[in-house]
C-alpha positions in Angstrom: 6.6 132.9 168.7 8.6 132.8 165.5 9.2 129.5 163.7 12.4 129.4 161.7 12.5 127.2 158.6 16.2 128.1 158.2 19.2 129.2 160.3 22.6 130.5 159.4 26.1 129.5 160.4 27.6 132.2 162.7 31.0 131.8 161.0 30.4 131.6 157.3 26.7 132.5 157.1 25.7 129.3 155.2 22.0 128.7 155.1 21.0 125.5 156.9 17.5 123.9 157.1 16.0 123.9 160.5 14.7 120.4 161.2 12.8 121.4 164.3 9.9 123.4 163.1 7.5 122.8 166.1 6.6 125.4 168.6 9.5 125.1 171.1 11.7 127.4 168.9 14.9 125.5 169.4 17.1 125.3 166.3 18.0 121.9 164.9 20.2 122.6 161.9 20.7 120.0 159.2 24.5 119.9 158.7 25.4 121.8 161.8 25.1 122.2 165.6 23.1 124.8 167.6 24.2 126.2 170.9 22.0 127.9 173.5 23.1 130.2 176.3 21.2 132.2 178.8 24.2 134.4 179.2 27.5 134.2 181.0 29.2 136.1 183.8 32.2 137.0 181.8 30.4 138.5 178.8 29.6 142.1 178.2 27.6 141.2 175.1 24.8 138.9 176.3 23.8 138.3 179.9 20.2 139.5 180.2 19.3 138.0 183.7 15.7 137.7 182.6 15.5 134.3 181.1 16.1 135.4 177.5 18.5 133.2 175.6 20.8 133.4 172.6 21.1 130.6 170.0 23.9 130.3 167.5 24.5 127.8 164.8 27.8 126.6 163.3 27.9 124.4 160.2 29.7 121.1 160.0 32.2 122.4 157.5 33.3 125.3 159.8 33.5 122.9 162.7 35.8 120.6 160.7 38.0 123.5 159.7 38.3 124.7 163.3 39.0 121.1 164.4 41.9 120.7 161.9 43.3 124.0 163.2 43.0 122.7 166.8 40.8 125.6 167.8 38.0 123.5 169.4 37.5 122.4 173.0 35.4 119.4 173.2 34.7 116.2 175.1 34.0 118.0 178.3 31.7 116.1 180.7 29.9 116.8 183.9 31.0 113.6 185.6 
């Protein structure tokens, strides 16, 4: 299993330090947010149906820019 010391923003490619360097292989970017998906019914890009997962990272600066442009959906809860 690979351990990543760094990860990169999916939007601007900024290099971010991965704070989680233990063996679970989940990204914990300093200055960003990581998202994990196991696929989605509507995608034709990633829906492996075998337990594989995709992780992407977006840096705080890109999130702030998207938020100013009102291109984010957030505050969705399960309750």
